[in-house]
VOBA-1610 file (N, C-alpha, C; in pm, whole numbers, padded with zeros to 5 digits, always signed):
BEGIN
Unk-00646-01708+19167Unk-00632-01565+19138Unk-00591-01492+19266Unk-00488-01413+19257Unk-00442-01338+19373Unk-00529-01214+19394Unk-00518-01157+19513Unk-00593-01035+19543Unk-00551-00923+19449Unk-00421-00912+19421Unk-00372-00806+19332Unk-00431-00822+19192Unk-00437-00945+19142Unk-00492-00969+19009Unk-00640-00930+19004Unk-00715-00967+19107Unk-00857-00932+19112Unk-00875-00781+19120Unk-00791-00716+19198Unk-00801-00570+19212Unk-00765-00501+19082Unk-00666-00551+19011Unk-00628-00492+18882Unk-00741-00503+18781Unk-00812-00616+18781Unk-00925-00634+18691Unk-01034-00532+18721Unk-01065-00515+18850Unk-01169-00420+18889Unk-01128-00278+18851Unk-01001-00245+18867Unk-00953-00111+18833Unk-00967-00085+18683Unk-00933-00185+18602Unk-00943-00168+18458Unk-01088-00148+18415Unk-01180-00219+18478Unk-01321-00204+18443Unk-01370-00064+18477Unk-01324-00010+18590Unk-01365+00125+18629Unk-01308+00229+18533Unk-01182+00211+18495Unk-01115+00311+18412Unk-01161+00306+18267Unk-01211+00191+18222Unk-01250+00177+18082Unk-01401+00158+18069Unk-01477+00230+18151Unk-01623+00220+18141Unk-01663+00259+17999Unk-01735+00172+17934Unk-01757+00187+17789Unk-01906+00200+17761Unk-01952+00289+17672Unk-01869+00380+17591Unk-01849+00517+17654Unk-01884+00529+17783Unk-01876+00659+17850Unk-01736+00719+17841Unk-01634+00633+17851Unk-01496+00684+17848Unk-01465+00752+17716Unk-01514+00695+17606Unk-01487+00754+17475Unk-01558+00888+17460Unk-01678+00900+17515Unk-01753+01025+17501Unk-01695+01135+17590Unk-01663+01099+17715Unk-01622+01200+17812Unk-01485+01258+17783Unk-01399+01182+17717Unk-01262+01230+17694Unk-01260+01358+17611Unk-01356+01376+17522Unk-01361+01497+17439Unk-01466+01596+17488Unk-01564+01548+17561Unk-01672+01636+17605Unk-01631+01723+17722Unk-01555+01668+17817Unk-01523+01740+17939Unk-01379+01788+17945Unk-01293+01740+17856Unk-01154+01783+17856Unk-01111+01811+17713Unk-00989+01863+17700Unk-00933+01887+17567Unk-00861+01764+17514Unk-00854+01661+17594Unk-00783+01541+17553Unk-00861+01464+17449Unk-00789+01407+17355Unk-00849+01320+17256Unk-00774+01188+17258Unk-00849+01080+17258Unk-00785+00949+17259Unk-00706+00930+17130Unk-00584+00882+17144Unk-00504+00851+17026Unk-00553+00721+16965Unk-00508+00693+16843Unk-00548+00568+16778Unk-00503+00447+16860Unk-00386+00458+16922Unk-00336+00347+17003Unk-00428+00324+17123Unk-00474+00433+17187Unk-00563+00420+17302Unk-00698+00363+17261Unk-00752+00410+17148Unk-00879+00355+17099Unk-00865+00207+17066Unk-00753+00172+17006Unk-00729+00031+16972Unk-00721-00053+17099Unk-00654+00000+17202Unk-00642-00072+17328Unk-00778-00095+17392Unk-00866+00006+17386Unk-01001-00009+17439Unk-01076-00119+17364Unk-01064-00120+17231Unk-01131-00222+17152Unk-01081-00361+17182Unk-00949-00378+17192Unk-00891-00509+17222Unk-00935-00556+17360Unk-00934-00463+17457Unk-00972-00499+17594Unk-01116-00549+17600Unk-01208-00474+17538Unk-01349-00511+17548Unk-01383-00633+17464Unk-01313-00654+17355Unk-01336-00776+17279Unk-01290-00897+17359Unk-01175-00886+17421Unk-01123-00996+17502Unk-01214-01023+17622Unk-01261-00916+17686Unk-01349-00933+17800Unk-01481-00996+17758Unk-01535-00951+17645Unk-01660-01008+17596Unk-01647-01155+17562Unk-01537-01192+17500Unk-01515-01333+17468Unk-01501-01416+17595Unk-01432-01362+17694Unk-01416-01434+17821Unk-01550-01455+17890Unk-01641-01359+17875Unk-01773-01369+17937Unk-01874-01438+17846Unk-01824-01485+17729Unk-01907-01557+17632Unk-02024-01471+17582Unk-01995-01343+17561Unk-02095-01250+17507Unk-02085-01252+17355Unk-02192-01282+17283Unk-02185-01285+17136Unk-02182-01144+17078Unk-02112-01129+16968Unk-02103-01000+16900Unk-02171-01005+16763Unk-02265-01097+16747Unk-02324-01118+16614Unk-02408-00999+16567Unk-02447-00910+16657Unk-02526-00794+16617Unk-02440-00681+16560Unk-02310-00691+16572Unk-02223-00589+16513Unk-02208-00615+16364Unk-02209-00510+16281Unk-02208-00527+16135Unk-02093-00610+16080Unk-01975-00596+16137Unk-01857-00663+16081Unk-01822-00793+16153Unk-01917-00847+16230Unk-01884-00967+16308Unk-01843-01084+16219Unk-01912-01102+16105Unk-01881-01214+16016Unk-01757-01186+15930Unk-01751-01066+15875Unk-01640-01033+15785Unk-01510-01012+15861Unk-01520-00974+15988Unk-01400-00949+16066Unk-01370-00801+16079Unk-01286-00769+16175Unk-01254-00629+16205Unk-01112-00597+16160Unk-01095-00475+16115Unk-00963-00432+16071Unk-00864-00428+16187Unk-00910-00371+16298Unk-00825-00359+16417Unk-00914-00325+16536Unk-00851-00293+16648Unk-00925-00259+16768Unk-01008-00133+16754Unk-00959-00037+16674Unk-01034+00087+16652Unk-01166+00056+16583Unk-01160-00028+16483Unk-01279-00067+16408Unk-01381-00132+16501Unk-01335-00224+16584Unk-01425-00292+16678Unk-01483-00194+16780Unk-01398-00109+16837Unk-01444-00014+16938Unk-01549+00081+16882Unk-01530+00127+16758Unk-01626+00220+16698Unk-01759+00152+16675Unk-01758+00028+16624Unk-01883-00043+16600Unk-01954-00074+16731Unk-01878-00109+16833Unk-01939-00138+16963Unk-01998-00012+17024Unk-01928+00100+17010Unk-01976+00228+17062Unk-02103+00271+16989Unk-02104+00257+16856Unk-02222+00293+16777Unk-02340+00205+16814Unk-02314+00075+16832Unk-02422-00017+16869Unk-02479+00019+17006Unk-02391+00049+17102Unk-02436+00083+17237Unk-02520+00210+17236Unk-02476+00311+17160Unk-02550+00437+17153Unk-02686+00417+17088Unk-02692+00339+16980Unk-02819+00314+16912Unk-02911+00229+16998Unk-02854+00132+17067Unk-02935+00046+17155Unk-02998+00128+17267Unk-02922+00221+17322Unk-02975+00305+17429Unk-03097+00384+17381Unk-03091+00435+17259Unk-03201+00517+17208Unk-03330+00437+17192Unk-03318+00309+17159Unk-03437+00228+17134Unk-03483+00149+17256Unk-03390+00113+17344Unk-03425+00024+17455Unk-03437+00094+17590Unk-03374+00210+17603Unk-03377+00279+17732Unk-03507+00358+17744Unk-03599+00306+17824Unk-03730+00368+17842Unk-03759+00384+17991Unk-03843+00482+18026Unk-03878+00497+18168Unk-03970+00385+18215Unk-03924+00306+18308Unk-04003+00198+18368Unk-03996+00212+18519Unk-04076+00133+18588Unk-04074+00138+18734Unk-03936+00105+18789Unk-03871+00006+18727Unk-03740-00035+18777Unk-03634+00073+18753Unk-03634+00133+18632Unk-03534+00235+18604Unk-03558+00361+18688Unk-03684+00395+18709Unk-03714+00513+18791Unk-03673+00490+18936Unk-03694+00367+18985Unk-03653+00334+19122Unk-03502+00345+19137Unk-03430+00287+19040Unk-03284+00291+19045Unk-03233+00434+19031Unk-03293+00512+18941Unk-03247+00649+18919Unk-03268+00734+19044Unk-03380+00714+19114Unk-03403+00789+19238Unk-03299+00752+19343Unk-03268+00623+19349Unk-03168+00578+19447Unk-03030+00634+19414Unk-02994+00631+19286Unk-02864+00684+19245Unk-02854+00833+19275Unk-02961+00906+19246Unk-02959+01050+19272Unk-02949+01080+19421Unk-03016+01000+19503Unk-03007+01021+19647Unk-02866+00995+19698Unk-02795+00900+19634Unk-02656+00876+19670Unk-02569+00997+19634Unk-02592+01052+19515Unk-02511+01164+19468Unk-02532+01290+19551Unk-02654+01310+19600Unk-02687+01436+19666Unk-02699+01423+19818Unk-02665+01307+19873Unk-02688+01282+20016Unk-02619+01383+20106Unk-02502+01429+20067Unk-02423+01516+20155Unk-02420+01661+20110Unk-02521+01701+20031Unk-02535+01842+19994Unk-02644+01906+20080Unk-02635+02036+20104Unk-02744+02105+20175Unk-02876+02091+20099Unk-02985+02084+20171Unk-03117+02064+20109Unk-03147+02169+20003Unk-03106+02293+20028Unk-03136+02401+19934Unk-03063+02382+19801Unk-02951+02312+19802Unk-02872+02294+19680Unk-02907+02167+19604Unk-02977+02075+19668Unk-03003+01946+19604Unk-03075+01957+19470Unk-03180+02040+19457Unk-03245+02052+19324Unk-03150+02101+19216Unk-03061+02194+19251Unk-02965+02244+19153Unk-02865+02136+19115Unk-02816+02063+19215Unk-02720+01955+19189Unk-02783+01848+19101Unk-02909+01815+19127Unk-02979+01714+19047Unk-02984+01755+18900Unk-03011+01883+18875Unk-03020+01930+18736Unk-02883+01936+18670Unk-02781+01968+18748Unk-02645+01969+18692Unk-02605+01827+18652Unk-02639+01730+18736Unk-02610+01590+18703Unk-02685+01550+18576Unk-02810+01595+18564Unk-02891+01560+18447Unk-02832+01617+18318Unk-02761+01729+18328Unk-02701+01790+18209Unk-02599+01696+18145Unk-02531+01618+18226Unk-02427+01528+18174Unk-02487+01411+18095Unk-02615+01386+18113Unk-02679+01273+18046Unk-02730+01314+17909Unk-02732+01218+17819Unk-02797+01242+17691Unk-02948+01244+17712Unk-03020+01308+17621Unk-03162+01334+17641Unk-03242+01206+17667Unk-03217+01100+17588Unk-03296+00978+17607Unk-03265+00913+17742Unk-03142+00925+17789Unk-03108+00872+17921Unk-03176+00952+18031Unk-03176+01084+18015Unk-03240+01169+18116Unk-03389+01139+18128Unk-03455+01124+18014Unk-03598+01095+18015Unk-03627+00959+18077Unk-03545+00860+18045Unk-03568+00725+18098Unk-03549+00721+18249Unk-03465+00809+18302Unk-03439+00810+18446Unk-03528+00908+18521Unk-03613+00980+18447Unk-03711+01067+18512Unk-03653+01194+18572Unk-03537+01238+18525Unk-03477+01360+18578Unk-03533+01483+18506Unk-03549+01591+18581Unk-03602+01714+18523Unk-03496+01783+18438Unk-03538+01852+18331Unk-03441+01927+18250Unk-03382+02042+18330Unk-03261+02080+18296Unk-03191+02181+18374Unk-03239+02323+18346Unk-03292+02347+18228Unk-03330+02483+18193Unk-03217+02552+18120Unk-03251+02650+18039Unk-03151+02712+17951Unk-03047+02792+18030Unk-03087+02855+18140Unk-02992+02937+18217Unk-02885+02850+18280Unk-02928+02746+18352Unk-02832+02658+18418Unk-02748+02581+18317Unk-02812+02537+18209Unk-02738+02464+18105Unk-02629+02552+18043Unk-02664+02678+18017Unk-02565+02771+17960Unk-02452+02798+18057Unk-02486+02810+18185Unk-02384+02835+18287Unk-02287+02718+18297Unk-02342+02596+18301Unk-02257+02477+18310Unk-02171+02463+18185Unk-02230+02488+18067Unk-02153+02479+17943Unk-02039+02580+17942Unk-02065+02700+17994Unk-01961+02802+18000Unk-01848+02761+18095Unk-01886+02705+18209Unk-01785+02660+18306Unk-01701+02546+18250Unk-01765+02454+18179Unk-01691+02343+18118Unk-01594+02395+18012Unk-01641+02490+17929Unk-01555+02549+17827Unk-01437+02623+17891Unk-01465+02695+18000Unk-01359+02766+18071Unk-01259+02668+18130Unk-01310+02559+18186Unk-01222+02458+18244Unk-01131+02397+18138Unk-01189+02367+18021Unk-01110+02310+17912Unk-01000+02406+17868Unk-01033+02535+17862Unk-00934+02636+17821Unk-00821+02644+17923Unk-00857+02647+18052Unk-00755+02656+18157Unk-00665+02533+18155Unk-00725+02415+18142Unk-00645+02293+18138Unk-00553+02290+18017Unk-00603+02343+17906Unk-00525+02335+17782Unk-00412+02437+17776Unk-00436+02558+17823Unk-00340+02665+17801Unk-00275+02721+17928Unk-00334+02700+18044Unk-00283+02765+18165Unk-00239+02667+18273Unk-00245+02538+18247Unk-00212+02439+18350Unk-00088+02359+18312Unk-00003+02337+18410Unk+00111+02250+18391Unk+00066+02104+18405Unk+00142+02011+18353Unk+00108+01870+18373Unk+00098+01837+18521Unk-00003+01762+18559Unk-00023+01729+18700Unk+00076+01622+18744Unk+00154+01649+18849Unk+00247+01546+18897Unk+00172+01428+18957Unk+00240+01316+18967Unk+00174+01194+19011Unk+00117+01206+19151Unk+00186+01279+19240Unk+00138+01286+19378Unk+00009+01368+19391Unk-00027+01443+19285Unk-00151+01520+19287Unk-00264+01450+19213Unk-00238+01331+19164Unk-00340+01257+19091Unk-00455+01219+19185Unk-00576+01237+19137Unk-00693+01198+19216Unk-00710+01047+19205Unk-00697+00979+19315Unk-00703+00833+19317Unk-00821+00788+19403Unk-00925+00741+19338Unk-01043+00693+19411Unk-01010+00566+19487Unk-00931+00478+19422Unk-00889+00353+19484Unk-00739+00356+19507Unk-00696+00302+19619Unk-00553+00289+19641Unk-00495+00185+19547Unk-00374+00212+19497Unk-00310+00119+19403Unk-00259-00005+19473Unk-00232+00004+19602Unk-00178-00110+19676Unk-00250-00120+19811Unk-00256-00239+19869Unk-00323-00253+19998Unk-00243-00187+20109Unk-00310-00160+20219Unk-00244-00104+20336Unk-00141-00204+20389Unk-00023-00156+20422Unk+00085-00245+20463Unk+00053-00320+20592Unk-00024-00260+20681Unk-00052-00323+20810Unk-00171-00418+20805Unk-00273-00384+20726Unk-00394-00467+20722Unk-00404-00554+20598Unk-00326-00521+20493Unk-00332-00591+20364Unk-00471-00581+20302Unk-00539-00470+20329Unk-00670-00445+20272Unk-00667-00317+20189Unk-00757-00311+20091Unk-00768-00193+20005Unk-00870-00096+20064Unk-00848+00032+20040Unk-00940+00134+20088Unk-00974+00233+19977Unk-01090+00296+19991Unk-01131+00403+19901Unk-01086+00537+19959Unk-01075+00635+19871Unk-01038+00770+19915Unk-01153+00870+19899Unk-01263+00827+19840Unk-01379+00914+19821Unk-01504+00837+19861Unk-01610+00910+19896Unk-01737+00845+19922Unk-01852+00938+19888Unk-01970+00877+19864Unk-02089+00955+19830Unk-02176+00975+19953Unk-02259+00873+19987Unk-02348+00893+20102Unk-02284+00844+20232Unk-02234+00721+20233Unk-02172+00666+20352Unk-02028+00623+20320Unk-01936+00639+20414Unk-01793+00616+20386Unk-01753+00469+20392Unk-01810+00387+20305Unk-01774+00246+20303Unk-01628+00229+20262Unk-01552+00158+20343Unk-01413+00121+20314Unk-01322+00242+20296Unk-01357+00354+20357Unk-01273+00474+20350Unk-01185+00479+20475Unk-01056+00493+20455Unk-00962+00493+20566Unk-00982+00617+20654Unk-00993+00600+20786Unk-01019+00714+20875Unk-00893+00797+20902Unk-00841+00859+20797Unk-00725+00946+20814Unk-00769+01079+20876Unk-00672+01159+20916Unk-00703+01289+20975Unk-00782+01375+20878Unk-00743+01376+20751Unk-00813+01456+20651Unk-00955+01404+20628Unk-00971+01272+20619Unk-01104+01216+20594Unk-01198+01235+20712Unk-01144+01246+20833Unk-01229+01261+20951Unk-01255+01407+20987Unk-01158+01494+20958Unk-01172+01632+21004Unk-01148+01735+20893Unk-01139+01689+20769Unk-01120+01780+20658Unk-01248+01851+20617Unk-01242+01935+20513Unk-01359+02010+20467Unk-01479+01922+20434Unk-01455+01809+20366Unk-01568+01723+20330Unk-01632+01665+20455Unk-01550+01623+20550Unk-01604+01564+20673Unk-01693+01663+20747Unk-01650+01789+20754Unk-01731+01889+20821Unk-01859+01917+20743Unk-01849+01919+20611Unk-01969+01939+20529Unk-02069+01825+20549Unk-02017+01702+20558Unk-02105+01587+20581Unk-02172+01596+20717Unk-02097+01640+20817Unk-02154+01654+20951Unk-02263+01761+20955Unk-02240+01872+20885Unk-02333+01984+20891Unk-02455+01966+20802Unk-02435+01910+20682Unk-02543+01910+20583Unk-02587+01771+20538Unk-02505+01670+20562Unk-02534+01539+20505Unk-02574+01434+20605Unk-02524+01314+20582Unk-02563+01199+20664Unk-02500+01203+20803Unk-02391+01277+20818Unk-02321+01280+20945Unk-02224+01165+20963Unk-02219+01076+20865Unk-02132+00959+20875Unk-01996+00988+20813Unk-01893+00985+20896Unk-01755+01004+20849Unk-01676+00878+20881Unk-01562+00857+20816Unk-01484+00736+20842Unk-01441+00725+20988Unk-01455+00606+21044Unk-01414+00580+21182Unk-01347+00444+21191Unk-01263+00428+21290Unk-01198+00299+21314Unk-01298+00203+21378Unk-01304+00081+21327Unk-01394-00022+21380Unk-01540+00022+21377Unk-01575+00107+21281Unk-01713+00153+21268Unk-01795+00064+21177Unk-01921+00098+21156Unk-02009+00014+21074Unk-01974+00013+20926Unk-01891+00109+20882Unk-01860+00118+20739Unk-01721+00065+20704Unk-01663-00009+20797Unk-01541-00087+20772Unk-01427-00002+20718Unk-01387+00093+20798Unk-01277+00180+20761Unk-01144+00109+20747Unk-01136-00015+20795Unk-01010-00090+20780Unk-00987-00135+20637Unk-01091-00124+20550Unk-01076-00161+20410Unk-01144-00291+20376Unk-01118-00339+20256Unk-01183-00461+20210Unk-01083-00559+20152Unk-01121-00684+20154Unk-01043-00791+20093Unk-01120-00838+19971Unk-01055-00840+19855Unk-01124-00875+19731Unk-01190-01012+19736Unk-01137-01103+19816Unk-01191-01239+19819Unk-01311-01252+19912Unk-01337-01151+19991Unk-01450-01162+20084Unk-01544-01042+20080Unk-01519-00946+19991Unk-01601-00825+19986Unk-01745-00858+19949Unk-01836-00779+20000Unk-01976-00799+19966Unk-02066-00774+20085Unk-02197-00770+20062Unk-02290-00760+20174Unk-02274-00881+20265Unk-02314-00870+20391Unk-02291-00979+20487Unk-02338-01116+20440Unk-02452-01121+20371Unk-02504-01252+20329Unk-02429-01311+20211Unk-02337-01235+20150Unk-02262-01286+20035Unk-02111-01291+20060Unk-02067-01252+20177Unk-01924-01252+20205Unk-01867-01393+20201Unk-01746-01402+20146Unk-01672-01529+20138Unk-01744-01635+20055Unk-01832-01593+19967Unk-01901-01688+19881Unk-01859-01668+19735Unk-01859-01777+19660Unk-01828-01770+19518Unk-01681-01775+19484Unk-01595-01787+19585Unk-01452-01784+19558Unk-01408-01904+19475Unk-01462-02022+19504Unk-01423-02143+19430Unk-01461-02130+19283Unk-01581-02075+19256Unk-01625-02060+19117Unk-01535-01962+19042Unk-01499-01852+19108Unk-01413-01753+19044Unk-01275-01811+19016Unk-01223-01888+19111Unk-01092-01951+19091Unk-01095-02045+18971Unk-01205-02120+18957Unk-01217-02213+18844Unk-01221-02138+18711Unk-01296-02028+18708Unk-01304-01947+18586Unk-01167-01889+18552Unk-01099-01840+18653Unk-00967-01779+18630Unk-00867-01882+18579Unk-00870-02002+18634Unk-00781-02107+18587Unk-00811-02142+18441Unk-00941-02137+18405Unk-00978-02161+18266Unk-00921-02056+18173Unk-00921-01930+18218Unk-00863-01823+18138Unk-00712-01844+18119Unk-00646-01887+18225Unk-00502-01907+18217Unk-00466-02019+18121Unk-00559-02113+18104Unk-00531-02225+18015Unk-00553-02194+17868Unk-00617-02080+17840Unk-00643-02043+17701Unk-00520-01976+17639Unk-00500-02001+17512Unk-00387-01940+17443Unk-00418-01794+17409Unk-00318-01710+17419Unk-00332-01568+17389Unk-00253-01536+17263Unk-00317-01470+17164Unk-00245-01437+17040Unk-00122-01351+17068Unk-00013-01382+17001Unk+00110-01306+17020Unk+00102-01170+16952Unk+00024-01160+16844Unk+00011-01034+16773Unk-00128-00976+16789Unk-00177-00912+16685Unk-00309-00850+16689Unk-00416-00959+16700Unk-00502-00955+16801Unk-00604-01060+16817Unk-00707-01061+16705Unk-00716-00952+16629Unk-00813-00947+16520Unk-00759-01013+16393Unk-00632-01048+16396Unk-00572-01114+16279Unk-00497-01241+16319Unk-00532-01294+16437Unk-00464-01415+16486Unk-00511-01537+16408
//
């Protein structure tokens, strides 16, 4: 498996986070997934699940078969939502993880704003998820304010905004490696700037100054502890795991290449 192939796989997983992608497309924007897009999501996740040997026997139509990718995606989304309601409970492990995640999200905000930011983040969660993660409710005033801002944003995007040109697209990950280092870099960071290229904007822009004044103080640097030169997909990881597992991944990938792929709809192959 080449570095580009591995990077493309990781990018697809980030872009098709399921079922969050299906929910957010209508909740935060005016966009609605077309039938073709929904079908593509279903085909992608079915193929990925089969590759990972994940059984789908708990889905209602697993034995009878699925009409198409839309049918599969809807059943998988319904199953995931129902499973969350019954299985997502507040435990020591989930509370520990939720506290850590929240500290990452709020690390570079002023202390006075952190409680407000925490409640705004909690608004995006469904009630059972919020309770399982131990986050405080936002309150009716803040919830109404956020809902109004989201509605206003949707209106502006729908009626007052031109299509965004490609050069203005927000890209968390670079599409191609750096020409000089052949490594990939991130363009955004939460608490510490891991693998963020130390460009002039990243080092001295508004976010960098905000981080220096209110946050961790860690901004991208050359040859610093957060590896501003970027990462290599074949060696990325914490120090004790770097350069490990490559042979196993190569074997799995070769196995995938040896499998036949349906020429038409995989649900009717």
